[in-house]
N, C-alpha and C positions, 0 to 999 in steps of 0.2 A: 649674665643671663643670655638666653638664646631664644629665637623665635621657633615655635613649633607649629607645623601645619598638620591638620588632622583630616581624615576622610570621613569623620562623623558629621552628619548634618545637624544644624540647629544650635543656637547659642545656649540652649538648655543643656547641652553636653559639656559645657565649660567646666561645671562642677565635677563631672566624671573624669575629665582630663586632669584637672587639678588634684583629684584624689589619687590618680595614677602617679602623678609627679611626686606627691607627698609619700606614697608608699615606696616608690623607687628610691627616694632619698633616705627614707627610714631604713631600708634594707641595704644601703651602701652603694647603690648604683651611681654611676657618674651621670652628669647632665647629658652627655652625648649618648649614653646607653638609653636613658629615658626618652630622649628626643627621637632616637632611631626607632625604638619600640612603638611609640605612639604614632609616628609617621608611617610605619610599615603596616599598622593595623587597618585592615579593610573589613568592615562588618559584613557578615554573610548570614546573619540570623534574623532577618526581617526587622531589625531595629536600626534606625538611622542609617539605612543602607542606600547607597546611590548606585543605580543600574543604568548604564548608558547604551544606547543603540545608535544607529546612523541618524535617526530622525528624532529620537526622544530621550529625555532623561527622566528616570523614575526615582522618586524619593520614597522608599519603602520603609514604613514604620508601622508594622501591623502585628507584631508578635505580642499576644496577651495584652491588648489595649485596655487601658483603664482611664477613668476621667481625667486625671492629671496628665498622663502621657498624651492623651488625645488633644487636650487643650494646647499643650506645648507644641505638638506636631502641626496642628491646624494653624496656629499663630505663625509658626516658622514657615509653613508652606505659603501662606498668604504674602509673606514678605520677600519671597524669592523673586529675583528679577526676570524670570522667564516671561516671554511675550504671551504665550497661551498655556494656561494651566488647567488641569483636569484633576479635581480632588475627588477621590473615591473613598467613602467611609463605610466600614462594616460595623457589625455589632460589637458591643462590649459585654462580655459574659460575666457571670458570677457577681452581679451587683445587687441581687436580692430585691427587697422592697424599693430600693432607690433607682432601679433600672430605668423606669420611664422618665423620672425627673432628670437623671443624668444624661440620657439620650436627648431629651428636650433642651438641656443646657448646651449641648453641642450644636444643635440646630440653631439656637439663639446666637451662639458665638459666630457661626458661619454667616448668619444674616447680618450681624453687627459689623463684621469685618468688611463687608461690601466688596466682594471680589470684583474684578474688572468685567466689563460686558463680554469680552471674549472668553473669559474663564468659564469652566463648567464645574458643577458640583453634583455628585451622584451619591445619594444616601441608600445604601443597600441592606436595609433590614426593616421589618415591620415596626420595630420600636421607634424608628425615626418619623413615622407618619403621625 
């Protein structure tokens, strides 16, 4: 067995990586080929994407957000060891009658996680109010 390093953010991506390993093995790939493929993958689709600049690191997880992905991303973000964090949350679309309740659940989650005093949280939609 070998250690695999991934560029995906969040422990919630473990299942995705394990699925990739299982599919690779099923289709006859070697462990080294699987490892190389996973380690070379850099997300560029606004999902589990890490963008770095000289002063900041951005954890972008914004494509087609839904309640379960938002819960996972917010929990992961709160656990990151960064000294100053700024969480920006936008709307989750296509939730129908559950929209207000699901947005309120995210607000409740953010409040329960008790971000540090230096951290900032910005809720960018009328459904969060």
